[in-house]
C-alpha positions, 0 to 999 in steps of 0.5 A: 500499499502506497504511503503518504503523510502531511508534514508539519508542526503543529500537524494533529489538527490537519484534515488532509488524511480525511480528505485524501481518504475520500479522494482515494475512495473515489478513485478506488485506490488503497492508500495509507495517509498519516500525519508526521509531526516534525521538530522545527530544526529537523525537517530534512532528517524526517523527510529523508527517513520517510522516503528512505522507508518507502514513503511515496509522497507528502504534503508539507504545511507550516512552517516547512514549505521553504525547507521542503523546496530546498529538500527536493532534488528537482522541482516544478516551475511554480515551486521554483518561482515560489521558492517554496513547496507544499508537495513532495513526491518520490519519482525516478529515484529522486524527490520531486517538489511542487507547490499546489497552494496557489492553484488551490487558492485561486480555484477556491476563490474564483469557483467556490467563493465567486471572487472576480480576481481580475482587476481586483485590489488585493492585500496579502498579509505575510511574507513567508512560505505560505505567501510565496506559494500563492503570489505567482498564481494570484498575479496570473489572474491579473489583479489591478494591484497586489500589496504585500504587508509584513511585520518585517517589511524587508521580507515583504520588499524581497517578495515584491522584488522577486515577483515584480516581473509578474504584475503590479506588486507593492510592499509595506509594513503592517502599520503602513498598509495604504488607506485604500479599499481592498476587494480581498484581504488574505491572511497568509501569516501564521498567527492563526495557527499560533493562536494569535490575533492579526492586528491590522490598521483600522479601516482596512477590513470593511464592507463589500470585500472578502476577508480570507484566512489561509488557515482553516477550522478553529485556528481561523475562527478569530479572524473570520469573526473579527472580519464579519463583525466589521461587515466583511464577508469572510472565509477560512481556507478549508476550500483552499486545502481541499482544492490543493489536495486535489491538485496533489492527488492528481500528480501522485495518482494521475486522476483529479478527484471531485471536490464539491462533495468533499468540501460540502461534507467537511463544512457540514461537520463544522 
């Protein structure tokens, strides 16, 4: 039986095993998919042991997406552009890295949440591996502008320079976000998974916009509730998780699973 895992820290909350079990049932495949908690300074050691022991593939969550890219022997173009990977696969005697986050986010926003990304004004908060993975796909949708804001502005500036050839992108500190209306605010920080509030300047989140936390479930509830209290439409990242998992399953197994029923079931579970 082919073995897969989700690697991260924390990882006990991950719904990836449930999602891939449903995808495998759709395809009639027998797979094993588990969780692997990794100490923050030991990614390469544990990833190497997993694949040496016959592991076929892994999804990678916070805080290891840059580590996963550096661990891979080869990588897809979208992972190379991002400099981060959330997907690893044993292939032809080597480890292949990919990044399915951006594709999953765009599908969730455009198809599931009906957000018009072309011509939109987007604020992306955070400049770590999660942000890196979604910037190129977001810019590929041709927004009017995309602002990256981060507590450490130098990291936001580095991303703006890295992706500047792909579209109009700006960078700033969290306390210097332009006082203009955004159609979409994306929380790509790790604040939700650490149980910390995301503090943004007053007026950034308001009516007639979508506030989206790339975390999901209980971790994202505080951000979602805060955004709703300010009059915004709000969503967690459960749809992104399901859609990026479908992209992963396609690459691993050669078949793209249907996602609508899986997402609806997980939403109903709360």
